[in-house]
C-alpha positions in Angstrom: -7.8 18.0 -54.5 -8.0 14.2 -53.9 -8.3 14.4 -50.2 -11.3 16.7 -50.7 -12.8 14.3 -53.2 -12.6 11.5 -50.7 -14.3 13.7 -48.1 -17.1 14.7 -50.5 -17.6 11.1 -51.6 -17.7 9.9 -48.0 -20.3 12.6 -47.2 -22.5 11.4 -50.1 -22.2 7.8 -49.0 -23.0 8.6 -45.4 -26.0 10.7 -46.3 -27.5 7.8 -48.5 -29.9 5.1 -47.4 -27.8 2.5 -49.2 -27.7 -0.7 -47.0 -24.0 -1.2 -48.0 -22.9 2.3 -47.0 -20.7 1.1 -44.1 -18.8 -1.3 -46.4 -18.5 1.4 -49.1 -17.2 3.9 -46.5 -14.6 1.4 -45.4 -13.4 0.9 -49.0 -13.1 4.6 -49.5 -11.2 5.0 -46.2 -8.8 2.2 -47.1 -8.1 3.3 -50.7 -5.2 5.7 -49.8 -3.6 2.9 -47.7 -3.8 0.7 -50.8 -1.9 3.4 -52.7 0.6 3.7 -50.0 1.2 -0.1 -49.9 1.9 -0.2 -53.6 4.3 2.7 -53.4 6.1 0.9 -50.5 6.5 -2.2 -52.7 8.1 -0.1 -55.5 10.5 1.6 -53.0 11.4 -1.8 -51.5 12.2 -3.2 -54.9 14.2 -0.2 -56.0 16.2 -0.3 -52.7 16.9 -4.0 -53.1 18.0 -3.6 -56.7 20.6 -1.0 -55.5 21.9 -2.9 -52.5 21.1 -6.7 -52.5 23.5 -7.5 -55.4 26.4 -6.6 -53.1 25.4 -9.0 -50.3 24.0 -11.9 -52.3 25.3 -14.5 -54.7 24.1 -13.9 -58.3 21.6 -16.7 -58.3 20.2 -15.8 -54.9 20.0 -12.1 -56.1 18.1 -13.1 -59.2 15.6 -15.1 -57.2 15.2 -12.4 -54.7 14.6 -9.7 -57.3 12.1 -12.0 -59.1 10.2 -12.5 -55.9 10.2 -8.8 -55.2 8.9 -8.1 -58.7 6.2 -10.7 -58.3 5.1 -9.1 -55.0 5.1 -5.6 -56.6 3.0 -6.9 -59.6 0.5 -8.5 -57.2 0.3 -5.2 -55.3 -0.1 -3.3 -58.6 -2.9 -5.6 -59.8 -4.7 -5.2 -56.5 -4.4 -1.5 -56.8 -5.9 -1.6 -60.2 -8.8 -3.7 -58.9 -9.3 -1.4 -55.9 -9.3 1.6 -58.2 -12.0 0.1 -60.3 -14.1 -0.6 -57.2 -13.5 3.0 -56.0 -14.8 4.3 -59.4 -17.8 2.0 -59.2 -18.7 3.3 -55.8 -18.4 6.8 -57.2 -20.9 5.8 -59.9 -23.3 4.2 -57.4 -23.5 7.4 -55.4 -23.6 9.8 -58.3 -20.2 11.2 -57.7 -17.6 11.9 -60.5 -15.1 9.1 -60.8 -11.9 9.9 -58.8 -9.7 8.1 -61.3 -10.2 9.3 -64.8 -7.2 7.6 -66.5 -6.8 4.4 -68.4 -6.9 1.1 -66.6 -4.8 -0.4 -69.4 -1.9 2.0 -68.6 -0.2 0.5 -65.6 2.2 3.5 -65.3 -0.7 5.9 -65.2 -2.4 4.1 -62.3 1.0 4.0 -60.5 1.4 7.8 -60.9 -2.1 8.3 -59.7 -1.3 6.3 -56.5 1.8 8.4 -56.0 -0.2 11.6 -56.3 -2.7 10.3 -53.7 0.1 9.4 -51.3 1.9 12.7 -51.9 -1.2 14.7 -51.3 -2.2 12.9 -48.1 1.4 13.4 -46.8 1.5 17.0 -47.8 -1.9 17.8 -46.3 -1.5 15.7 -43.2 -2.9 16.8 -39.8 -0.1 18.3 -37.8 0.3 17.7 -34.1 0.0 20.9 -32.1 
């Protein structure tokens, strides 16, 4: 579903005479990578929470987790901004917005990113 939406949006952009279409195509192409980056940050933090406390002193562990959480929040904020840009590109080219959820609901955007990553992994091109 999402992979097809990205393809259709890319076709609309490519067929336009918009002078910024190269930049817009790059943003659309990179969006799934932004989702993947955010998911990677979540997984890294969860892994660290499970293991790091056994190999660090309590104060070091707290600081480490705080830094990981800060990094994850920055990635999440960037994902929200990128999603807003993606939807704006959809509007510019007369394509339905790919993200239809609330920008106020951080969990909803996180789940959306996970769906994008899952679909791209599930429908990946297989080597022959």
